[in-house]
N, C-alpha and C positions, 0 to 999 in steps of 0.2 A: 425916762425911757432910755435904755442902752441900745447899742447896735444890734445885739442878738434879738432883743424883743422887737425892734423896728423891722429887722429882716423877716421874722416870723409873721408879724402883722402885715407886712408888705405882701408876702406870698399868699396869705389869707385873702387880702384885698384883690389880688390878681385872680385868684381862683373863683371869686364870686362876682366880679364885675363883668357885665355883658359886653360892653364895648371898650375899646381903647382909643384914645385920641393920639394919632400918629402924626408927627410933624417932620416934614422934610424941608430942605432949602432949595428954592427954585433957581433957575439959571440967572436971575437978577439978584440973587442973594437974600431974598425975602422968605420968611418962614411960611409954609403952607400946611395947615392942619386939617385932618379929616378923621371921621369916626370909622373904625374898622371892627369887624368881628373879633372878639377876644377868644381865640381857639383854646385857651387854658380854662375857660369857664366850664366848670364841671357839670353844670345843669344843661347848658346848651350843647356841649360837645362831650358827652360822657365817654364815648369810645376813643377819645384822644388823650384821656388822663394819663396813660402810661407813655405818651410820646415826649413828655417833658420831664427833665430832671428836677430836682428839688431846688433849683436856683432860679434866677430871673431871666433865663434865656427865653426868647419869645419868637414865635413864627406867625406870619400872617400870609394870607393868600390874596392875590390881586391879578388884574389883567396886565399882561406883559405890555400892552399898548398904553397903559395909564401914565399920566404925567408923573406920578410918584416914582415909577421905575426909572424914568429918565433923570429925575432929581437925584435918586440914590446913586445911579451910575456916575453922575457928575460930582456929587458930594455925599459921602456915606454917613456924615454926621447927622444924627436924628435924635428925636426924643419921643417917648411914649408916656402918656399920662392916663392914670386910672383914678376914678374918684367915686365916692358915695356921698353926695352933697348932704343928704339928710342926716348923716352921721358925722359930718365935718371931717371926713377922712380922705386923704389923697396921697398919691405916689407919683412922683415924676422921675423917670429914668432917662438919663442921657447916655448916648453910646453910638455905635455904628450899626448900619443896616447893610446887608448884602442881598443880592438876588441869586437864588439857587435854582438851577435847572435839574437838580438831582431827581431822576424819575422815581426812585424808591421813596424818597421823602414826599414827593408830590402825590404818589399813590397812597402813602400812609396817612396823609392829612385829608385826602379826598372825602367829600360828603356827597352822597347821591343827589341831593336837591340842588347842587351847584351847577347842574347842567343848564339851568336858566342863564348862568353867567358864562359858562364854558361848554358849549354844545358838544365839543369833541371829547368830553370827559377829562380824566386826569392827564391824558396825553395831548390835550388841546394846546397848540402853540401859544395861545393867548392866556394860558394859566401859568402863573409863576408863584413861587414861594419866596417870601421875604424872611430873612433871619436877622433878628436884632440881638446884639450882644451889648448889655449895659456896661458902662465904666463907672457911673456914679448913680446914686439913688438919693432921693429926698422924700421922706415920709412925714406926713403931719396927721395929727388927730386932735381936733379941737385946738387947744393952745400949745400943744407939744409939737416940736419940729426937730428932726434929726437928718443930717446929710452925711453920707459916707461913700467911700470908693468901693466899687465892686470888683474891678480889675482894670487893667490898662486897656484903653481903646486902641484899636488897630490903626 
């Protein structure tokens, strides 16, 4: 497997995986992982397909009051993991995460059923968008494994 093929297979995996495991570093320096909606999943979020370029830039939504937001503000180094265990496929991305309060982006990603999390809608002060920019990727499928740089971390 070469880098071009691994990149294509990685994008395919991201497009079909329902959840992403997002890991931040807490204030004591320990990793904290949690499952989050994968907004790039074309089946779950078909109206968001055109929001993402053909690269591995990722967006997530979360409560501004969540611990992950304070983790990111303290240490933006994060990782995001996607997998399909039945196929022995996985992708680990390392990079930086930032918190965006861009009202246009928040509205563009907004899903009507999210009012259960954010009663005030896309302008709810507890609704935030996280933007993840990978700097390295590691893709595996069965016994094949390839790691490469995607771009410099900020």
